[in-house]
C-alpha positions as CSV (number, residue, x, y, z in Angstrom):
1,M,121.5,43.8,6.5
2,T,122.6,46.7,8.7
3,Q,119.8,49.1,7.8
4,P,116.9,46.8,8.7
5,M,118.6,46.1,12.0
6,E,118.7,49.9,12.8
7,K,115.0,50.2,11.9
8,T,114.1,47.3,14.1
9,E,116.0,48.9,17.1
10,K,114.5,52.3,16.6
11,Q,110.9,51.1,16.3
12,P,110.4,50.2,20.0
13,I,111.9,53.6,21.1
14,Q,109.5,55.5,18.8
15,E,106.6,53.5,20.0
16,E,107.6,54.2,23.6
17,E,107.8,58.0,22.9
18,I,104.4,57.9,21.3
19,K,103.0,56.0,24.2
20,T,104.5,58.5,26.7
21,T,103.2,61.5,24.7
22,E,99.7,60.0,24.6
23,T,99.8,59.4,28.4
24,V,100.8,63.0,29.1
25,K,98.1,64.2,26.7
26,H,95.5,62.1,28.4
27,F,96.7,63.3,31.8
28,G,96.4,66.9,30.8
29,E,92.9,66.4,29.4
30,D,91.8,64.6,32.6
31,C,93.6,66.8,35.1
32,D,91.5,69.2,37.3
33,F,94.3,71.7,37.4
34,H,93.3,74.1,34.5
35,G,96.9,75.3,34.1
36,I,98.2,71.8,33.6
37,K,95.5,71.1,31.1
38,R,96.5,74.1,29.0
39,I,100.2,73.6,29.4
40,L,100.0,70.0,27.9
41,R,97.6,70.8,25.1
42,T,99.3,70.0,21.8
43,D,97.1,72.2,19.7
44,Y,98.3,75.3,21.6
45,Q,101.1,77.3,20.3
46,V,104.3,77.2,22.3
47,W,104.1,80.7,23.6
48,R,100.7,80.1,25.0
49,R,101.8,77.0,26.7
50,V,104.8,78.8,28.2
51,L,102.6,81.6,29.4
52,W,100.3,79.1,31.1
53,L,103.3,77.4,32.6
54,I,104.4,80.7,34.1
55,F,100.9,81.3,35.5
56,F,100.8,77.8,36.9
57,L,104.2,78.1,38.7
58,L,103.1,81.5,40.2
59,G,99.9,79.9,41.5
60,L,101.7,76.9,42.8
61,G,104.2,79.2,44.6
62,F,101.3,81.2,46.1
63,L,99.6,78.0,47.2
64,A,102.8,76.9,48.9
65,Y,103.1,80.2,50.6
66,E,99.5,80.1,51.9
67,I,99.9,76.5,53.2
68,T,103.1,77.5,55.0
69,Q,101.3,80.5,56.5
70,A,98.4,78.3,57.6
71,F,100.7,75.9,59.4
72,Q,102.7,78.7,61.0
73,S,99.4,80.2,62.3
74,Y,98.3,76.9,63.7
75,F,101.6,76.2,65.5
76,A,101.8,79.8,66.8
77,Y,98.9,78.7,69.2
78,G,97.4,82.2,69.2
79,H,94.0,82.9,70.8
80,I,91.1,85.2,70.4
81,T,88.9,86.6,73.2
82,K,85.1,86.2,73.0
83,L,83.1,88.7,75.1
84,D,79.4,88.2,75.7
85,V,76.8,89.7,78.0
86,L,74.2,87.3,79.3
87,Y,71.0,88.0,81.2
88,S,69.7,85.8,84.0
89,N,66.7,85.6,86.4
90,S,69.2,85.3,89.3
91,I,72.8,86.1,89.9
92,T,75.2,84.6,92.5
93,F,75.9,87.2,95.2
94,P,79.6,87.4,96.2
95,A,81.3,87.0,99.5
96,V,81.9,90.3,101.3
97,T,84.9,90.5,103.7
98,I,85.1,93.4,106.1
99,C,88.3,94.3,108.0
100,N,88.9,97.1,110.4
101,L,92.0,99.0,109.5
102,N,93.0,98.8,113.1
103,N,94.3,95.3,114.1
104,F,93.8,95.2,117.8
105,R,91.4,96.9,120.3
106,L,93.0,99.1,122.9
107,S,90.6,98.1,125.7
108,S,91.3,94.4,125.2
109,L,95.1,94.6,125.7
110,T,96.4,93.0,129.0
111,E,99.6,93.5,130.8
112,K,101.1,90.4,129.2
113,D,99.9,91.5,125.8
114,L,101.8,94.7,126.2
115,L,104.8,92.8,127.6
116,H,105.1,90.6,124.5
117,F,103.6,92.8,121.7
118,G,103.8,96.3,122.9
119,D,106.9,97.2,120.9
120,N,105.7,95.4,117.8
121,L,102.3,97.2,118.0
122,G,104.2,100.5,118.1
123,I,102.7,101.4,121.5
124,F,106.1,101.9,123.2
125,L,109.3,103.5,122.1
126,N,111.8,100.9,121.1
127,G,113.4,99.2,124.1
128,T,111.4,101.1,126.7
129,K,107.9,101.0,128.2
130,T,107.3,104.7,127.4
131,I,104.2,105.3,125.3
132,S,105.2,106.5,121.9
133,H,102.2,108.7,121.2
134,P,100.5,109.6,124.5
135,D,98.4,112.5,122.9
136,Y,96.3,109.9,121.0
137,Y,95.2,107.8,124.1
138,N,92.8,108.6,126.8
139,A,94.1,109.6,130.2
140,T,92.7,106.6,132.0
141,W,94.5,104.1,129.8
142,I,97.7,106.0,130.0
143,N,97.6,106.1,133.8
144,W,97.0,102.3,133.8
145,V,100.0,101.6,131.6
146,N,102.2,104.0,133.5
147,N,101.4,102.2,136.8
148,I,102.2,98.7,135.5
149,N,104.9,97.0,137.5
150,W,106.8,95.5,134.5
151,T,109.2,93.5,136.7
152,A,106.4,91.8,138.5
153,V,104.6,91.1,135.2
154,A,107.7,89.5,133.7
155,A,108.3,87.5,136.8
156,N,104.7,86.1,136.7
157,D,105.0,85.3,133.0
158,T,106.2,81.7,133.5
159,H,105.3,80.8,129.8
160,Q,107.0,83.7,128.1
161,D,108.3,81.6,125.2
162,D,104.9,79.9,124.7
163,F,102.7,83.1,124.5
164,D,99.5,82.0,122.7
165,V,99.5,84.3,119.7
166,A,96.4,82.7,118.1
167,Q,94.4,83.3,121.2
168,F,95.7,86.9,121.5
169,Y,94.7,87.7,117.9
170,K,91.2,86.3,118.3
171,R,90.6,88.0,121.7
172,A,92.3,91.3,121.1
173,G,91.0,91.8,117.5
174,H,87.7,93.6,116.7
175,Q,84.6,91.5,117.3
176,V,81.7,91.2,114.8
177,E,79.1,91.9,117.6
178,D,80.7,95.3,118.2
179,M,81.3,96.0,114.5
180,L,77.8,95.2,113.1
181,L,75.1,97.7,114.2
182,L,72.4,96.8,111.7
183,C,72.2,94.3,108.8
184,S,69.7,93.6,106.1
185,W,69.7,91.2,103.1
186,R,67.1,91.7,100.4
187,G,65.0,93.6,102.8
188,G,65.1,91.0,105.5
189,V,67.1,91.0,108.7
190,C,70.6,89.5,109.0
191,N,72.9,89.4,112.0
192,S,76.4,88.5,113.3
193,T,75.7,84.8,112.9
194,D,75.7,85.3,109.1
195,F,79.4,86.3,109.2
196,K,82.4,84.0,109.4
197,L,85.6,85.0,111.3
198,E,88.6,85.2,109.0
199,H,92.2,85.8,110.3
200,T,94.1,88.1,108.0
201,H,97.1,90.3,108.3
202,L,94.6,93.0,109.4
203,G,93.6,90.9,112.3
204,N,90.0,89.7,112.7
205,C,88.0,90.1,109.5
206,F,84.4,88.9,108.9
207,T,82.9,87.5,105.7
208,F,79.2,87.7,104.7
209,N,78.0,84.9,102.4
210,H,81.1,82.9,102.8
211,D,79.7,79.3,102.2
212,H,80.5,78.1,98.7
213,N,78.0,75.3,99.0
214,N,75.2,77.5,100.2
215,R,75.6,80.8,98.3
216,L,73.1,83.5,98.3
217,Y,71.4,84.6,95.1
218,T,69.7,87.9,94.2
219,R,66.8,88.0,91.7
220,N,66.4,91.7,91.4
221,A,68.6,94.7,90.7
222,G,69.0,97.7,92.9
223,T,69.9,98.6,96.5
224,E,66.9,96.8,98.1
225,A,68.0,93.5,96.5
226,G,71.4,93.4,98.0
227,V,73.0,93.6,101.4
228,K,73.0,96.8,103.6
229,L,75.4,97.0,106.5
230,Y,75.6,99.6,109.3
231,L,79.2,99.3,110.7
232,N,80.9,100.7,113.8
233,V,84.6,101.8,113.2
234,E,85.3,102.0,117.0
235,Q,87.9,104.7,116.7
236,K,88.3,104.8,120.5
237,E,89.9,101.4,120.2
238,Y,92.5,102.4,117.7
239,L,96.2,102.0,118.4
240,T,98.5,104.7,117.2
241,H,102.0,104.2,115.9
242,D,104.2,105.6,113.1
243,N,102.7,103.3,110.5
244,S,99.1,103.2,111.7
245,A,96.4,103.5,109.1
246,D,93.5,105.9,108.9
247,A,90.1,105.1,110.4
248,G,87.7,102.9,108.5
249,F,87.3,99.5,106.9
250,K,88.8,97.6,104.1
251,I,86.2,95.9,102.0
252,L,86.9,92.9,99.7
253,I,84.3,91.6,97.3
254,H,85.2,88.2,96.0
255,D,84.1,84.8,94.9
256,Q,83.5,82.2,97.7
257,K,86.3,80.1,96.3
258,D,88.8,82.8,96.8
259,P,90.4,83.3,100.3
260,P,90.2,86.9,101.4
261,F,93.6,88.3,100.4
262,V,93.0,91.8,101.9
263,K,96.7,92.4,102.2
264,E,96.8,93.4,98.5
265,L,93.1,93.5,97.4
266,G,90.0,95.5,98.4
267,F,89.0,99.1,98.8
268,G,88.6,101.4,101.8
269,V,85.6,103.1,103.3
270,A,85.6,105.9,105.9
271,P,83.2,106.8,108.7
272,N,80.3,109.2,108.4
273,Y,79.5,108.2,104.8
274,H,77.0,105.9,103.0
275,Y,78.6,104.0,100.3
276,F,76.7,102.6,97.3
277,V,78.7,99.8,95.6
278,A,77.2,98.6,92.3
279,L,78.5,95.2,91.2
280,K,79.1,93.5,87.8
281,R,79.9,89.8,87.6
282,Q,82.5,88.5,85.2
283,E,83.1,84.9,84.3
284,I,86.6,84.5,82.8
285,T,87.9,81.4,81.0
286,N,91.6,81.3,80.1
287,L,93.3,78.7,77.9
288,P,95.9,76.4,79.2
289,P,99.2,75.7,77.3
290,P,100.1,75.8,74.5
291,Y,97.5,78.6,73.8
292,G,98.0,80.4,77.1
293,I,99.4,80.2,80.6
294,C,97.0,79.2,83.4
295,K,96.5,76.6,86.1
296,S,93.6,74.7,87.4
297,G,92.8,72.0,90.0
298,A,93.1,72.0,93.7
299,L,95.7,73.5,96.1
300,K,97.0,71.9,99.2
301,H,94.7,73.8,101.5
302,Y,92.0,75.0,99.1
303,D,89.6,73.1,96.8
304,H,90.2,75.3,93.8
305,Y,93.2,77.0,92.4
306,T,93.2,80.8,92.8
307,V,96.0,83.4,92.7
308,P,95.3,84.5,96.4
309,G,95.3,80.8,97.5
310,C,98.6,80.2,95.6
311,R,100.2,83.3,97.2
312,I,99.1,82.3,100.7
313,E,100.4,78.8,100.4
314,C,103.7,80.0,99.0
315,E,104.1,82.4,101.9
316,L,103.1,79.6,104.3
317,E,105.7,77.2,102.9
318,T,108.4,79.8,103.2
319,V,107.6,80.7,106.8
320,V,107.2,77.0,107.9
321,N,110.5,76.0,106.2
322,K,112.4,78.7,108.0
323,C,110.7,78.8,111.4
324,G,108.9,75.5,111.7
325,C,105.6,77.2,112.5
326,R,103.1,79.5,110.8
327,L,101.4,82.9,111.3
328,V,97.9,83.1,112.6
329,E,96.3,84.1,109.3
330,M,97.9,81.1,107.4
331,P,96.0,77.9,106.8
332,G,97.1,74.4,107.7
333,N,97.8,72.2,110.7
334,D,101.2,73.5,111.5
335,T,101.4,75.1,114.9
336,V,101.2,78.9,115.2
337,C,104.5,80.4,116.2
338,P,104.7,81.3,119.9
339,G,105.5,84.8,121.0
340,N,109.2,85.3,120.6
341,K,109.4,83.1,117.5
342,Y,106.5,84.9,116.0
343,L,108.2,88.3,116.2
344,D,111.8,87.2,115.6
345,C,111.4,84.6,112.8
346,A,107.9,84.4,111.3
347,L,107.1,88.0,110.7
348,P,110.6,88.8,109.2
349,A,110.4,85.7,107.0
350,L,107.0,86.9,105.7
351,E,108.4,90.4,105.1
352,D,111.3,88.9,103.1
353,V,109.1,86.9,100.8
354,E,106.7,89.9,100.3
355,H,109.6,91.9,99.0
356,S,110.9,89.2,96.6
357,D,109.7,87.5,93.4
358,R,109.6,84.1,95.1
359,C,105.8,83.7,95.1
360,I,104.8,84.3,91.5
361,C,101.5,82.6,90.7
362,Q,99.8,82.0,87.3
363,N,96.3,83.0,86.5
364,P,93.6,80.4,87.0
365,C,91.9,78.8,84.0
366,E,88.5,79.7,85.4
367,L,87.7,82.6,87.7
368,H,84.7,84.7,88.7
369,E,85.3,88.4,89.4
370,Y,83.1,91.1,90.7
371,N,83.9,94.5,89.4
372,H,82.4,97.4,91.3
373,Q,81.7,101.1,91.0
374,S,81.3,102.9,94.3
375,T,79.8,106.3,95.2
376,F,79.1,107.9,98.6
377,V,77.0,110.5,100.3
378,D,77.2,112.2,103.6
379,L,75.1,110.8,106.5
380,R,72.2,113.0,107.7
381,Q,71.2,113.5,111.3
382,N,68.0,111.5,111.0
383,T,70.0,108.5,109.9
384,L,72.2,108.8,112.9
385,D,69.2,109.1,115.2
386,K,67.7,106.0,113.7
387,V,70.8,104.0,114.4
388,H,71.0,105.4,117.9
389,K,67.5,104.1,118.7
390,T,68.6,100.5,118.2
391,N,72.2,101.0,119.6
392,S,71.6,103.0,122.8
393,H,74.9,101.8,124.3
394,L,76.6,104.3,121.9
395,T,76.3,108.0,122.3
396,K,75.2,110.1,119.3
397,D,78.6,111.6,119.0
398,E,80.2,108.1,118.9
399,I,77.7,107.1,116.2
400,K,78.5,110.2,114.1
401,E,82.2,109.6,114.5
402,N,82.2,105.9,113.7
403,L,79.2,105.0,111.5
404,V,79.7,103.6,108.0
405,I,76.7,102.5,105.9
406,L,77.5,100.1,103.1
407,S,75.0,99.1,100.4
408,I,76.2,96.4,98.0
409,Y,74.0,95.3,95.1
410,F,73.8,94.5,91.4
411,D,72.6,97.4,89.3
412,R,71.3,95.1,86.5
413,L,70.7,91.4,86.2
414,N,73.3,90.5,83.6
415,Y,76.9,89.3,83.7
416,E,79.8,89.2,81.3
417,T,81.6,86.2,80.0
418,I,85.2,86.6,78.8
419,E,86.5,83.4,77.1
420,Q,89.7,82.7,75.3
421,L,89.4,80.5,72.2
422,P,92.0,79.0,69.9
423,A,92.6,81.4,67.0
424,Y,93.4,78.5,64.7
425,T,92.3,74.9,65.2
426,I,93.1,71.8,63.2
427,L,89.6,72.1,61.7
428,N,90.4,75.6,60.5
429,L,93.7,74.4,59.1
430,F,92.2,71.7,56.8
431,S,89.0,73.4,56.0
432,K,90.8,76.4,54.5
433,Y,91.8,74.5,51.5
434,P,89.1,71.8,51.1
435,N,90.2,71.0,47.5
436,G,93.9,71.4,48.1
437,F,94.6,68.4,50.3
């Protein structure tokens, strides 16, 4: 009786083992993994099946490694840079900002100007009304300064604390009508009305092609398809002090969206030379986080985010928070600091922030830049004579001493695009192993 009972108990177990073996066998025959198919083949010798098992495990490990690497590459958020050169029938011409390296004109200074700003402009020795560099000024002006009754000037200055600095900057700075002797755009005539006054740390600056909504375009390459400017440096109007700059202009070529940040950007040109400035336009697209670091959108005082705009607004905020007013060259509706506050608070506050890391700005996500290559040649006498014919109020010697000719143009009708792209996207991730997921 015992033996039949054992046979009856073992029979279901054996049947289950046979059923499991058959299931594994069918799985191996139907499996797409070739290694699994060979590992489970019962007609293979054991050593062959073990060898296939080793190969399979090695392949499985390599697959796991590759998948790990793919996910690490994706979550590293790297980027690649695509550079392309495109050709066009027309190219947007940039804004051109021109600043005399001398802030204020000598002949425009009044007694009250000298009373309030004489020390700051470096005209007087500190704490005195003695001219610091008399050898650099004409005798008539020196005699006028030496004969000023400073006690009477101070007594008549009833609004000493409310000295209008904004009006002083605008009146005493260089004027576009004096600066611009001749102007041509694509062979046609342009004049002072085509320039916009911009207040900067260099005083009055003037921008050609400033309107973002009405930008100029050029449809040809070469000097005749750009702007040509005949500029007067006005060296007789220069002030001289220990930190005074050399004679000439600072030129900034920029997109119309960018405020002219000539304090740190631009290049210089000197009188008695003709400068040829060949341009190349670049359109740059940066990726935002997590692939890169850039900002977009509008600023408080500007429609588009730019690094110069960000810097200017940061400096503005610092000065206003400390002094309750702003500098002339700063945007906004805050009042311009009056005389004493301008000198004692606003200018030192600006100097402090310039020497700190307080105003660190990120790159914009989109920007347009104009790279340039400049060359220059000496001016010949026939060029000076030509300018004198249309500017007879200047002597030939004054023209020779002060004339700068500036030709700005594109040397070819193409532009570069520089675009950051994700190095590894979700599509790349899942398309790398189309049969593995």
